[in-house]
C-alpha positions in Angstrom: 1.8 -13.9 -1.8 1.1 -17.5 -1.2 -2.4 -18.8 -2.0 -3.9 -21.9 -0.6 -6.9 -23.7 -2.1 -9.4 -24.6 0.6 -11.7 -27.6 0.7 -14.7 -25.4 -0.2 -13.1 -24.2 -3.4 -12.2 -20.8 -2.0 -8.6 -19.4 -1.8 -6.8 -18.2 1.3 -4.0 -15.6 1.1 -2.0 -14.6 4.1 -1.5 -10.8 3.7 1.3 -10.4 6.1 4.4 -8.2 5.8 5.7 -4.7 6.6 3.2 -2.7 4.5 0.5 -5.4 4.4 -2.9 -5.6 6.0 -2.1 -8.2 8.6 -5.2 -10.1 7.6 -6.0 -13.5 6.1 -7.9 -12.8 2.9 -10.3 -15.3 1.4 -11.3 -15.1 -2.2 -14.3 -16.9 -3.8 -12.2 -17.7 -6.9 -8.5 -17.9 -7.8 -7.0 -14.5 -7.0 -4.7 -14.8 -10.1 -7.9 -14.8 -12.2 -9.8 -12.1 -10.2 -7.6 -10.1 -8.0 -8.3 -7.8 -5.0 -8.7 -4.8 -7.3 -11.9 -6.2 -8.8 -13.5 -5.8 -5.4 -12.6 -2.1 -5.2 -15.9 -0.2 -4.9 -14.6 3.4 -4.8 -16.2 4.3 -8.2 -19.2 1.9 -8.0 -20.5 3.1 -4.6 -19.0 6.6 -4.5 -21.9 8.1 -2.4 -21.5 5.5 0.4 -17.7 5.8 0.4 -17.8 9.6 0.6 -20.3 9.4 3.5 -18.1 7.0 5.4 -14.8 8.9 4.7 -16.3 12.2 5.9 -16.6 10.5 9.4 -13.0 9.3 9.6 -10.3 11.9 10.4 -7.3 11.0 8.3 -4.8 12.6 6.0 -3.4 10.7 3.1 -4.8 9.1 -0.1 -7.5 6.4 -0.2 -6.1 3.8 -2.5 -8.7 1.1 -2.1 -12.1 0.3 -0.6 -13.1 -3.3 -0.7 -16.4 -5.0 0.1 -16.5 -8.3 2.1 -17.0 -9.9 5.5 -14.7 -9.5 8.5 -14.4 -12.0 11.3 -12.1 -13.5 13.8 -11.9 -17.3 13.4 -11.7 -20.0 16.1 -7.9 -19.7 16.2 -8.1 -15.9 16.7 -6.9 -15.0 13.2 -8.4 -11.9 11.7 -10.0 -12.8 8.3 -11.5 -10.7 5.6 -13.5 -12.6 3.0 -14.0 -10.7 -0.2 -17.6 -10.6 -1.4 -19.5 -8.3 -3.7 -22.4 -8.4 -1.2 -20.3 -8.1 2.0 -21.5 -5.9 4.8 -18.0 -4.7 5.8 -15.6 -2.4 4.0 -11.8 -2.7 4.1 -10.3 0.8 3.5 -6.6 1.2 2.5 -5.0 4.6 3.0 -1.6 5.5 1.7 0.3 8.1 3.7 3.7 9.7 4.0 6.8 9.5 1.8 9.3 12.0 0.6 8.1 15.6 1.1 4.7 14.3 2.3 3.8 14.9 5.9 0.5 13.0 5.9 0.2 10.4 8.7 -2.9 8.4 8.0 -5.9 7.7 10.3 -6.3 9.4 13.7 -7.6 6.1 15.2 -8.2 7.6 18.6 -11.0 9.6 17.1 -12.7 6.7 15.4 -15.4 4.6 17.0 -17.1 1.4 15.9 -14.4 0.1 13.7 -13.7 -3.7 13.5 -10.0 -3.7 12.6 -7.2 -1.3 12.3 -3.5 -1.6 11.3 -0.9 1.1 11.0 1.7 -0.5 8.7 4.7 1.8 8.4 8.3 1.9 7.4 11.0 1.3 10.1 11.5 5.0 10.3 7.7 5.7 10.4 7.8 8.1 7.5 5.6 6.2 5.0 3.1 3.5 5.1 -0.5 2.4 4.8 -3.4 2.3 7.3 -5.8 -0.6 6.9 -9.3 -0.1 8.5 -12.4 -2.3 8.5 -15.7 -0.7 9.2 -19.3 -1.9 8.7 -21.2 -0.4 5.7 -23.5 1.3 8.1 -20.6 2.9 9.9 -21.1 6.1 11.9 -18.6 8.1 14.0 -19.1 11.0 16.4 -16.9 13.9 15.7 -16.8 17.4 17.1 -15.4 20.7 15.6 -12.4 20.1 17.9 -11.5 17.0 15.9 -10.7 19.1 12.8 
């Protein structure tokens, strides 16, 4: 991934590609020194993550939950700025593959999300779902959704 040093000392990374998020990421420091995984809060904020994931109908494996701020800039580019105090959560779900029939998030049953990308292989048999939700996310589900 190409990184660009911005005038304010932050780093911009375009996370584009077949299995990528489709977002522009902004890091407060050089991502080679402190990478995206240092912002993964799955263990640090387990109760919050469990509460949110219970409200999202998906099948697959959650491989990352990152804290930051999501916005759309003046040019219309979707941006996720990593921040330990951010109010938004970027969720990465791994699905599919050999002998695995999981297919990710059922996005038609999710309300109040800020961003969603279903990044799959050309055949559609494996991929990642990228979902941005606010930390106070809530979703209405019925028994018919399960």
